[in-house]
C-alpha positions as CSV (number, residue, x, y, z in Angstrom):
1,M,0.0,0.0,0.0
2,S,1.4,3.4,-1.0
3,G,0.4,6.8,0.2
4,R,-0.6,8.2,3.5
5,R,-4.2,8.0,4.7
6,R,-5.8,9.7,7.7
7,A,-8.8,8.9,9.9
8,F,-10.8,11.5,11.9
9,T,-13.3,10.9,14.7
10,G,-14.8,14.4,14.8
11,S,-13.3,15.4,18.1
12,P,-13.2,19.2,18.2
13,F,-9.5,19.0,19.1
14,E,-8.7,17.5,15.7
15,A,-9.6,20.7,13.9
16,Q,-8.6,23.0,16.7
17,F,-5.1,21.6,17.2
18,G,-4.6,20.5,13.5
19,F,-4.2,16.7,13.8
20,A,-5.7,13.5,12.5
21,R,-6.9,10.8,14.9
22,A,-4.9,8.2,13.1
23,V,-2.4,8.1,10.2
24,R,-1.6,5.1,8.1
25,D,1.6,5.0,6.1
26,G,2.3,1.7,4.4
27,N,1.3,-1.0,6.8
28,R,1.8,1.1,10.0
29,I,-1.0,2.9,11.7
30,I,-0.3,5.5,14.4
31,V,-3.3,6.6,16.6
32,A,-3.0,9.9,18.4
33,G,-3.7,10.3,22.1
34,T,-7.5,9.7,22.3
35,G,-9.6,11.2,25.1
36,P,-13.1,10.2,26.0
37,V,-14.9,12.5,23.6
38,E,-18.5,11.7,22.5
39,D,-19.7,12.4,18.9
40,D,-21.3,15.7,20.0
41,G,-17.9,16.9,21.5
42,S,-18.9,16.3,25.1
43,T,-16.9,14.2,27.6
44,T,-18.0,10.7,28.2
45,Q,-19.8,10.5,31.5
46,G,-18.7,8.1,34.3
47,G,-15.5,7.0,35.8
48,A,-12.2,5.9,34.4
49,A,-13.6,2.6,33.0
50,E,-16.3,4.2,31.1
51,Q,-13.9,6.8,29.7
52,A,-11.3,4.2,28.8
53,E,-14.1,2.2,27.0
54,R,-14.8,5.3,24.9
55,C,-11.1,5.9,24.2
56,C,-10.6,2.3,23.1
57,A,-13.7,2.3,20.9
58,L,-12.5,5.5,19.1
59,I,-9.1,4.0,18.6
60,L,-10.4,0.8,17.2
61,R,-12.8,2.7,14.9
62,A,-9.9,4.7,13.5
63,I,-7.7,1.6,13.0
64,E,-10.6,-0.3,11.3
65,E,-11.3,2.7,9.0
66,L,-7.6,2.5,7.9
67,G,-7.8,-1.3,7.2
68,G,-6.5,-2.7,10.5
69,S,-8.0,-4.5,13.4
70,A,-7.5,-4.9,17.2
71,S,-5.2,-7.9,16.5
72,D,-2.8,-5.6,14.6
73,V,-2.2,-3.4,17.6
74,I,1.5,-3.7,18.7
75,R,1.8,-0.8,21.2
76,T,-0.5,1.2,23.5
77,R,0.1,4.0,26.0
78,M,-2.4,4.8,28.7
79,F,-2.3,8.2,30.6
80,L,-4.1,8.3,33.9
81,T,-4.7,11.3,36.2
82,D,-5.3,9.0,39.2
83,P,-3.2,5.9,39.9
84,A,-6.2,4.3,41.7
85,D,-7.8,3.9,38.2
86,Q,-5.1,1.6,36.9
87,N,-7.1,-1.7,37.4
88,A,-10.3,-0.3,35.9
89,V,-8.5,1.0,32.8
90,G,-6.3,-2.1,32.5
91,E,-9.4,-4.3,32.4
92,V,-10.9,-2.3,29.6
93,H,-7.6,-2.4,27.7
94,A,-7.5,-6.2,28.1
95,R,-11.0,-6.5,26.6
96,Y,-10.0,-4.6,23.5
97,F,-6.4,-5.5,23.0
98,G,-5.7,-8.5,25.3
99,E,-5.5,-11.1,22.5
100,A,-3.0,-9.0,20.6
101,R,-0.9,-8.5,23.7
102,P,0.7,-5.2,22.6
103,A,3.6,-3.7,24.4
104,A,1.8,-1.3,26.8
105,T,2.7,1.6,29.0
106,M,0.5,3.0,31.8
107,V,1.7,6.2,33.3
108,G,0.3,8.8,35.7
109,C,0.1,12.4,34.6
110,A,-1.0,15.7,36.3
111,W,-3.6,16.7,33.8
112,L,-5.2,16.0,30.4
113,C,-6.9,18.3,27.8
114,R,-10.1,18.6,29.8
115,P,-10.2,18.7,33.6
116,E,-12.9,16.0,33.7
117,W,-10.8,13.5,31.7
118,K,-9.5,10.6,33.8
119,V,-7.7,8.8,30.9
120,E,-6.3,9.2,27.4
121,I,-4.9,6.3,25.3
122,E,-2.9,6.1,22.1
123,A,-2.0,3.1,20.0
124,E,0.2,1.8,17.1
125,A,-0.6,-1.0,14.8
126,I,1.1,-2.9,12.0
127,V,-1.3,-4.4,9.5
128,R,-0.4,-7.8,8.3
129,D,-0.5,-8.5,4.5
């Protein structure tokens, strides 16, 4: 596959900050940090698990739009504002990407783009021919 393709989820940050949700170049897909943003631009309600669920769903949607699948994911990074949320976020991550067993990082951070966000996740995939 030649050429670079992009996927967008409609997050207001994509246009405001000038980025794509995901970019595919060749067989590699890079998914930007993905926060819990609903289609109307609002933040996903609930705790870290609900927010992680939304992040993972958006990531997977972008990967699938670019011809990949959850089984192609080789790397994820999870950013949490509260270390107490690690098990809840980890369980969601395992449901989405556990079979692929990507290299994964979970790190605590002081803040994310919106103060109500508890988690943001990014991913990388290599699509098999």
